[in-house]
N, C-alpha and C positions, 0 to 999 in steps of 0.2 A: 453713159458709163456710171454716172452717180446715182441714177434712179434705183437700180436694183440694190445698191448699198443702202440708200436712205430708207427703202421700204422695209429693211430689217429693223428699223427703229420704231418703237411703239408710238412715239409722238407723231410720226409721219402718218401712221394709220388713223390716229385720233383726228389729226388735221383733215385728212381726206373724208372722214365720216362727218366732221363738223362743217365742211364746206357747203353742202346743200342746206344745212340748217340756217346758214346766214341768209338764205333767200326765202325759204319756205316757212320758217317758224314765225308766227305772227307777233309773238311777244318780243318787244324791243330789247329787254334786258337779256333774254336768252340768246337773241341774235348777237348781242355784244359779247356774251360769253363764248359763243361759237366762233365769232370773229377772232377773239383773243387766242382760242385754241388753234385756229388756222394759222394765225401769225406766229405763234410759238412753234408750231410744227414746221413751218417754212424756215424759221430761224435755225431750228435744230438740223433740218436737212442741209441748209447752206453751210452750217458749221461743220457737218460731217464731210461735205464735199471739200471744204477748205483744208480740213485735217488730212483727207485722203490725198489731196494734191501735195500737201507738205510732205507726207510720207513718201509719195512717189518721187518728189524732188530729192529728198534725202537719200532714197535708194539709188537714184541716178548719180548723185554726188559720190556716194560710197563706191559705186561701180567705177566711177571715173578716177577715184583715188587708189583703187586696188592695184597692187603690183602684179597680180596674176591676171591673165586674160580671161574674160568672162563672155560666154555666148549663150543666148537663149534661142532655142530652135523649136520648131513644131514637131509633130509626131513623124513627119516625113524627113526630119532633120534639116529643114530649110531654115536659114538664119532669119530671126526676127529682130534681134538687137545684139550689139557688141559694145564693149567698153574701150576707152582709149588705149589700154594696155594691149588689147588685141591688135590694134593698128600698129603699135610700136613693134610688136613681135613679128607679125606676118607681113606688114607693109600694105595691107588692104584697109581702106577706110570703111565706115559703116555703110555708106551708100552703095559701094561696090559689092558688098556681101549680102545685102538684104535680098531675100528670096533665093539665094544660091544654097546648094547643099554643102555641108561641111566636108563631104567626101572629096570635093574638088581640090581641097588642100592636101590630100593624102600623098605622101611620097611613095614611090613604088618599091618599098623595102619589105612590106608585109604581104604574105600570100593570102589566098582566099580563105584558108582555114583560120588564120588569125582573126579576120573580120567576122567570120561566122561565130567564133568563140566569143568575140567582143559583144556582138548583138545578142546572142543567146544568154550570156551572163547578165547583161544590162536589163533585158526584159524579164529575166527570171528573178533577179534579186533587187532590181531597181537602182543599182549603182555599179560602176566599174572604175578601177583606178590602176594606172600602170604607165609604163614608158611607151611612147609611140613616136614615129617619125612623120613629120609634115614638110611641106614645101612653101617657102615664102613667095611673095608676088614676083620677085625677080628670078626665081627658079632654084635658089640654093636650098638644100635640104638641112633640116635641123631636128634634134631630138627634143621632145617635150615630155613633161610629167603631167598626165591628164587625169582629171577626176570628172566623172559624168554621173548625174543623178536624174532619174526619171520622175516627172511630176504627173500625178494621176488625179482623176476626178473622184467624186464620192463613190462611184461604182467600181473604182479600181482600174479604170481604163487610162492608159498613158495618153496625155495630151501634149506635153512639152518635155524638152530635155534642157537641163542647165549644165553647161560645161565650164570647167575652170582648168587652165593649164599655164605652165610656166616654162620658159626656154631654159633647158639644162645643158646647153652647148658648153658653157664655161666649166660646169661641173664635170662633164664628160672629158673635156680636155685636161682638166686637173687630174682626173683619175688616170688618164693615159700617161701624164707626166709622172705621177706617183709610181705607176708600174715601171716606167722607163727608169726612173731614179732608183727604184728598188733593185734593178738588175743591171744597171749600166754605170760604169765609171764616168763621173761628170767631166773629167778633164780630157780623156782620150776617146770616150764613146765605146770602149771595149767592155765585154762582160766583166762584172765585178765578182768578188769571191762567192757571193750567194748564187749567182748565175753559173759560175764555173762548176760548182758542186752539181747543179742540175745537168749541165752539159756533159760532165764526166760520167755521171750515172747513166745518162742516155747512151753514150758511146759504149759503156761497159755492157749494157743490156743488149746492144745490137752487134756485138762482136761475132763474126763468123768464124768457122773453123779455119785455122791457119793465120788468123789476124791477131795483132797485138796492139796495145797502146803504148807509145813512147811519151813520157810526161816529163817536162822540165820546169823547175821553179828557178827563175832568174832574178838575181839581186844585183842592182847597179852599185858598184863600189864607189864610195866617195861623193855621192850626190849632194850631201850636206855641204861639202866644201865648194861645190859649184854654186849652190844657193847663197852661201856666205860671200863668195867673191863676186858673183855676177848678179845676184838678186833672185828673189823667189820667182819673178815673172820669167826670167831667162831659164831658170830651172824647170819651170812648167813647159816652156817651149821645147826644151831638150827631151822631156818625158814624152811629149806629143810626137816629136820627130822619131824617137826611139820606137814608140808604138806603131807608127806608120811603117817604118822599115821592117819591124818584126812581122807585122801583118802581111806585108808584101812578100817577104821571103817565105813565110809559112802559109801561103795561099792554099785553101782547102782544109787547113787544120784549125783547131780552136785556139784563139789567142785572147788572153784576158789580163787584166791588171787587178792584183789583190789589194793594192793600196800602197802609198808611199813610193818606194823604188822597186817593188816586186812585181814581176810579170810571170805568166804561166803559158806554156804551150802544150797542147795535147794533139798527138799525131796518130792516126790509124795507119798501120803498115803491115805488110806481109814479109818485110825484110828483117833479118836478124843483124842489124847494123847500129844498135843503140849508141855505142861509144863513138863510132864514126859520125853519127848524126849530131851528137853533142859537140864534137870538135868543129864540124862545119858550121854549126849554129853560132858557136863562139866566134869563129874567124869572121863570119859575115857581120855580126853585131858589134864587133870591136873595131870595125873600120871607122875612121874619124868622122865626127859630125861637125858641120860648119855652123857655128852660132855666133852672131854678131861679129863676123869676119874673123872669128877665132876657130882654130881647129882643135876639137876635143876628142881624145881617144879614151874610151871608157874601159874600165876593168869590170869584169863580170864574175860573180860567184854563182855557181849553178849546182843545185841538188836535183837529182833525177831518179826515176824509177820506171819500171815497165810492168804493164798489166797484161795478162792475169798472173804473171810469175810472182810479182810482189804484192798482190792483193786483188780482190774482186769488188771491194767496197770503196766508194769515193771517200768516205770519212777516214778509213784506214790509209788509203793512198795519200791523202792530204797530210796526215800525220807523218807518214814515212818520207814524203818529200821534204817536209820541214825538218825532220831529223837529219836527212842527208845534207840539206842546205846549212843547218847549224854546224854540223861537223866539218863541212867544207870551209866555213868561215873560221873555224878554229885553226885551220892550216894556214891561214893568212888570206890576203886578197887574191883574186883572179885564179881561183881553184874550182875544179869540178869534182863531184863525188856522187856515185850512184849508191842508192840504198842497198844495204846488206844487213842480214839479221844481227850481225855483231854490233850495229849501231843501236844498241838497246837503251832503253830509257835510264837504266842504272848508270850508264856512262854519260848521261846528259841530265843534270839536275833540273834544267829549265823545262825540258819535255816531261820529266816526271811531275813537276809542279803543274803543268798544263793538264796532265792526265788526272791528277788529284783534284784540280779545279772543276773539271768536267764531272767528276764523281760528287763533288760538293754541291754542284748545281742540281744534280739528280736527287740527292738525299735531302738537301735544303736545310739541314740542321747544323751546318758548320758556318754558314753565312749569318752575319748580324748587321743591324743598322745601329750606329751610335749617332747621337744628336748633339750638336754644339750650338748653344744659344747665342743670339746676337742681341746687342744692347745699345741703348743711347749712352754715349760716353760720359755725359754729365750727370744723369739721373739714375743710371742703371736699369732703366725701363726696358722690359723685354720687347723686341721689335721683330723677332723671327727666329727660326731654327734651321740649321742645315743638316740634312740626312747624309751620313758618311758611311760608306760600305766597309765592313771589317770581315776578315776571314780567320776563324779560329781553327787552325789545322790540328787534326787529332794527334800528330806526332811533333810537328814543328812549333806548335803554339800559335800566337798571333803572327800572321804573315803581313808584312807591310803592303799597303795599297800600291806603293811605288814599285813593288816587285811583281804583283800579280795583275794589276790593271794593264800595263803595257803588254804582258803576255796574252791577256784576254783579247786585247785589240788585234794583236798580231795573228792569233789563232782562231779568230771568228767567234769568240765567246762573249763579246761585249754586248751584243744585242740581247742575249739571254740574261746576262747579269743586269743590264739596264731594266729589263722587264721585271725581274725579281725585285729590284729596288723600288720601282714605281708601285708595284702591288703592295709591298710591305709598308712603304711610307704612307700610302693612302689609308691602309687599314689602321695604322697607328694614329694618324691624324683624326680619323673617325672616332677612335676610342677616346682620344683626348678631348674631343668636342663634348663628350658626355661624362667626363670623369672629374671635372672641376679644375683641370689644368688651364692656364691662361690661353685665351683664344688668339692664335697668331698663325702666320703663314709658315709652311714647311717647304724648304727649298730642296730640290732634287737635281743632282748633276746628270746632264744628258750628253751622251757621246755622239760623235758624227754619224756612226752607223745607225743609231736609233733615229736620228733626224732625217736621214736620207733613204732609209729603206721603206718609208711610207707607212709604217705600222704605228708610229708614235701617237698620232692623233686618235686613232681607233682605240689604242690601249688606255690612253688617258681618259677618253670619254667613257669607256667601259668601267674603269676603276672608280671614277668620280660618281657615276650612276650607281654602281654596286654599293659603295660605302656612303651614299647620300651626302656627298660633299659638293661644294661650289668650286668652280675653277679658280676663283680668287683666293682659295685656301691653299693652293699649290703654286709654287714658283719653280721656274726652270732655269738652271744655270748651265751655260756653255763656256768652255774654256776658250781663251783667245786663239789657241792653237787650232781649234776646230775651224774657226773662221779662215785661218790661213790655209788649212789643208783642203777645204771644200769650196772656197771662193764665195764671198759674200753675195755676189750677184745671183748665185743659184739658191742661196739660203733665204734671201729676203722674203719671197712669197710664203715660205713655210713658216717663218717666224711671225709674219704678219697674220697668217691664219690662226696660229696659236694664240697670239695676243688678242685677236678679235673674239676668240672663244672665252677670254677672261683670264688667261694665265699670264702672270708677270714673267718677264724675260730679263735675265741678268747675264753680264759678261764677266766670267771669272778670270783671275790672274791678269787683270788689265795692266798693260804697260810692258809685258814681257815679249810681245810679238812685234811684227812689223805693221806700219801704217794704221796704228790704232785709231787715230782721229778720223781717217778716211772711212774706216769700217763703221765707226760710231755714227757718222753723218748719214750713212746709207741704211743702217739696220734699225728696225723698230725694237728698241730695248728700253727697259725701265730703270735699270740699275747697273752700275759697274762695281766690281770688287777690286779694290786697289791691292796689288800683290804685296805679300809680306816682305818682299825684298826691299821695298821702299820704306817700310815701317821699322825694320830691324834696328837701324842706327839712329832713329829719331830720339831726341831732338838735336843731337850733337852734329850730325852730318848735314852740312849746309846744302849740298846738292839734293839729298833726299828731301829735306825740308822744302826746298824750292819746288821740287817736282810735285810733292803732295799738295802744296798750296796752289800750284797752277792747275792741277787736275780738279781740285775742289771748285776753283773759280770757273773752269771750263764747264764742268758738269752743271753748275748752277745756271750758267748761260744757256745750256742745252736742255734744261729742266730734267736732268737725270739725278737719281739718287746715287750716293757713293757710300760703300761700306769698306772700312779698312780692316784687312785681315792681319792676323799675327800680332795683335796688341797684347803685350806681356807685362808692361811696366806702367806705373803711375805716371811717369814723366811722358811716356808716349801718349797716354790718354789725355793728359793735360794739354799737350801740344795740339792734338786733334780737336779738342773742344774749342780752343782759341782759334784754330784754323777754320772752324765752321762745320766740321764733320759731325753728322748726327747718328751714325751707325758704326759699331765696331764689333769685331769678333776675335777672340783670342783667349789665352790662358789667364789673362788678368781678370776676366769675369768668370770664365767657365772652360773646362776641358770637355772634349767629347765624351758622352756617357751613354750607356745602354738606356733604353726607355724606362726600364724598371727603376734604375738608380736615379734617373732624372726626376721621376715622379716622387721618389722617397725624399730626395734632398731639396726639391724645389721649395723655396720660400721667397717672398718679395725681397729683392736686393736693396740694401741701404745705399745712400749716396756714397760714392767712392771717396775715400779719405783724401782731402786736399784737392778735390776736383770740384769746380764750381762753374 
């Protein structure tokens, strides 16, 4: 193996030519010179062999360390060598595979045309890359991402193939989970709002002559009191039992959960018995539930409509259902109301606001991002900024987020709003990176819908790439109520994946929900934001002072950062400095400002008076 390599060296040729001279040249001095040339040539050849062996060993070590499976095969695709990762993935060791064709691993999921295209592309272009299914030694099938390159000789004839592949079973499973999460309510397993839109549209398209859709939006009265008296876990059990009973009663119909205590039923029918159907539905669902040996009789508020009489578009029907439900609630608990044209948006300020918010999302010129800076309480040093959504209504002026955010969540607009915020915040951060503003992280508030619909990672990746940012320049804030609504057990893998991409994770409004410490222990977070309710009465309120001190000590032990919200006075700031808090946010340092005003007014902050 080494001779052809060494023959490419000039010294080897010189040594071969000098070898006869050592014998036949009569002059002793010339024979000595020839012998030296032979010796030097042999040394050069031996050195080349040693280096070649070293390169071979390094290549073998590299193959052994590679996480991807590697296969070298001949022109007939018979295996010549594999690396350890191949054995880990397939279960076959190298001795079992030597001389066997790689086709023996193929799973029977691809037809003849697939493999014909595979080989024609590989031979024509010299490479192929894509997803393919194979079978392990024990028979189970798995998907892999395969890259194949053809190796040719000097004449361009294929002599070998080098294949690299990785097992993408976990990735495919995660994609299935994301699709499921995007269309399924995590607590009940029923279709969620997004899926209900699709199902309603499908049923509308396939209505036959004489058929109608009866649609009911059901709100459980007083679920909050159940949660308060029996606990969130029992409240969730009640919701699950309610979903099971509703699904059983409405077999053959579409049943879904929009979130919280709202459910929807869609029935295809040829009967004109809408009002009777609602009465029977209420009677059945109001039968007592047995929870923890207690009998609970629920009150239900129902808004309903009928298609195509009340509309032929799913968006319109959803809006009219919500209008009917809202007006039924105005009558008190346990009422039903069918939509009628008189339930106009002028009689319903909230629905008018929802309609205006939809228009604002389309136009894009009414929504704004304001930014509130975050500081070290002792030095005033800038440590971050929070992006805060604002709505400048053309008639009403500034609409409070406390008014329009709950409406957006209730009417399915939160995902669009969240996407708008991510896009604008990333664009602003990119601008600041090149405009002389201090380099710091920008925190974005994330809703439960964004987290669970499966689009968040994709949008973040797209925006970060588009604006040439690093994930470490963007932080994600989730309110503690999100954890309670969606269950931390479902959320952990999503948060972990985001954190591994480089995004920092913070829990907002910490201390206002249930089981805060249990969630913190389970979730991969970097920072908690202590709710302003605990800061407002500092330093005079002994209970608040004790809570703040305890949270700071706990966070230090868990290696979490803490930022105190709502800091408005020097006394509050002094207390936090002494308690060991290193980040604060509030009017004492800065109010939320539009980006343009923040750029104009930004100057290095001096040491806060009286704070050391």
